[in-house]
C-alpha positions in Angstrom: 85.2 98.6 92.7 86.0 101.0 95.5 83.9 104.0 96.0 85.0 107.5 95.0 84.9 108.5 98.7 87.2 105.6 99.5 89.6 106.6 96.7 89.7 110.2 97.9 90.3 109.1 101.5 93.2 106.9 100.3 94.7 109.7 98.1 94.5 112.1 101.1 96.4 109.5 103.2 99.0 109.0 100.5 99.5 112.8 99.9 100.3 113.1 103.6 102.8 110.3 103.4 104.2 111.9 100.2 104.8 115.2 102.1 107.1 113.4 104.5 108.8 111.5 101.6 109.4 114.7 99.6 110.9 116.4 102.7 113.3 113.4 103.3 114.1 113.2 99.6 115.0 117.0 99.6 117.4 116.4 102.5 118.9 113.4 100.7 119.4 115.5 97.6 121.0 118.3 99.6 123.5 115.8 101.0 124.6 115.1 97.4 125.9 118.7 96.9 123.5 119.5 94.1 122.7 123.1 93.3 119.5 124.6 94.7 118.1 124.8 91.1 118.8 121.1 90.5 117.2 120.1 93.8 114.1 122.3 93.0 113.8 120.7 89.6 114.0 117.1 91.0 111.5 118.0 93.8 109.0 119.5 91.3 109.3 116.5 89.0 108.8 114.0 91.7 106.0 115.9 93.3 104.2 115.9 89.9 104.8 112.1 89.6 103.8 111.0 93.0 100.9 113.5 93.7 99.4 113.8 90.2 100.3 110.8 88.0 100.3 108.1 90.7 97.0 109.3 92.1 95.3 110.1 88.8 93.2 107.0 88.3 94.2 104.9 91.3 95.7 105.5 94.7 99.2 104.2 94.1 101.8 104.8 96.8 105.2 106.2 95.8 107.1 103.0 96.7 104.8 101.1 94.3 105.4 103.5 91.4 108.5 101.9 89.8 106.3 99.8 87.5 104.4 102.9 86.3 107.4 104.7 84.8 106.7 103.5 81.2 103.1 104.7 81.2 104.2 108.0 82.7 107.1 108.9 80.5 105.9 107.2 77.3 102.3 108.4 77.4 100.8 110.3 80.3 103.5 112.9 80.7 103.6 113.6 76.9 99.8 113.9 76.8 99.0 115.7 80.1 102.0 118.0 80.8 101.9 121.1 78.6 105.6 121.5 79.2 106.6 118.0 77.9 109.4 117.8 75.4 112.4 115.6 74.8 114.4 117.4 77.4 111.8 117.2 80.1 111.2 113.5 79.5 115.0 113.0 80.1 114.9 115.3 83.1 112.0 113.4 84.6 113.8 110.1 84.1 116.8 111.4 85.9 114.6 112.7 88.8 112.8 109.3 89.0 116.1 107.4 89.1 117.3 109.6 92.0 114.0 109.4 93.8 113.9 105.6 93.6 117.6 105.3 94.5 116.7 107.3 97.7 113.8 105.0 98.4 116.0 102.0 97.9 118.6 103.4 100.3 115.8 104.0 102.8 114.6 100.5 102.5 111.3 101.4 100.8 111.9 99.6 97.4 113.8 96.5 96.6 117.0 96.4 94.6 115.2 94.4 91.9 112.5 97.0 91.7 115.1 99.8 91.3 117.1 97.9 88.7 114.1 97.0 86.7 113.0 100.6 86.6 116.4 101.8 85.5 116.6 99.1 82.8 113.1 100.1 81.6 114.2 103.8 81.3 117.4 102.8 79.4 115.6 100.5 77.0 112.5 102.5 76.3 113.9 106.1 76.3 114.5 106.1 72.5 110.8 105.1 71.9 109.5 107.7 74.4 111.5 110.4 72.7 110.3 109.3 69.3 106.7 109.4 70.5 107.3 112.9 71.9 108.7 114.0 68.5 105.6 112.6 66.7 103.3 114.2 69.3 104.9 117.6 68.7 105.0 117.2 64.9 102.2 119.4 63.4 102.3 117.4 60.2 101.0 114.3 62.0 97.3 114.5 62.2 96.4 111.0 63.4 96.8 110.1 67.0 97.3 106.5 65.9 100.5 107.6 64.2 101.7 109.4 67.4 101.1 106.4 69.6 102.3 104.0 67.0 99.0 102.0 67.1 
């Protein structure tokens, strides 16, 4: 088990790398003729994913984050983001697809990794949205019902 100091050191290094990634991603998004509002939303979503979620319990680099999408959209985001709802889950999925497409084009993730992530989003989205609906339903009192345990 690594020490907390080691974890913090690794997170600091990753945050610095993420700054450069976000800057390059913003340039990539701008080249796609998206509106400033859309670019800002994607940037905010990805910043939250790579600098909060991926560094929450472990120091995970952005390029290694494709396997974490299900835990993020299906559980962590619903539970931790006060603004989570069905629309923001879909919005984050769209941002993540764009971000990992950019990383693929930049040679930082494999085609298999990108395709696997997109497939997971497509297949699991209905369940994530159903979980969000249960989480937001005031008549459901048991967390076991929300998380379908």
